[in-house]
N, C-alpha and C positions, 0 to 999 in steps of 0.2 A: 536486546537478548541474549545480548552474555552477560550484562551488568545483572540478570537475569540470573542466569543459566551459575552463574559465583553467589552466589547470597545462597541461595535454594542447598549447593553444596558446602558455604561454612555455616549455615544453619539447623543445614542437617546429618552434619560432616560423616557425606554418606558420597561415594567416588560418585566421579563423572556419567552417568548413567545418558549414551548419544541417542537408548529409539524414544526415550523421554523429547527433547526435542526435534524431533524429524520434521513437526507439521513444517516448521522454515523450510525446507527444503524442497517445501512442494512451488515447483514456478507458477507464477501467478497468469491469469488466463487473460488471454490478450481478447478486450475488447472494441466493436469500431463503433458508431456515430454516426449516425451521415453527416454535412454537413447544417441541411437545421433543424438536425437535435443539437450537433453544438452550439449555432447560432441561441438557440435559442437555452441551454445549458449559461451560453457566457449572458444573453439578457438577465440571469436573476441571479448570476453574484453580484448586480450589478457593471455591464460596461455596455459602453453608450457601440454600436454597433452601423460602419463608417460606411455605403455606395465605393465598392470598390469605383479603380479610373480607372480609365482606358486610355 
């Protein structure tokens, strides 16, 4: 992100404008998934799910 800002400043020869880059200041929305969804996601990524040993 910083490299993009610097590149545009140098290319356009304009002063830095923070309003153009505010989008990155927005906090990420936290996401939650169930254990079952996490298992399916892991399987889709190629992981083998082993039964827990208790």
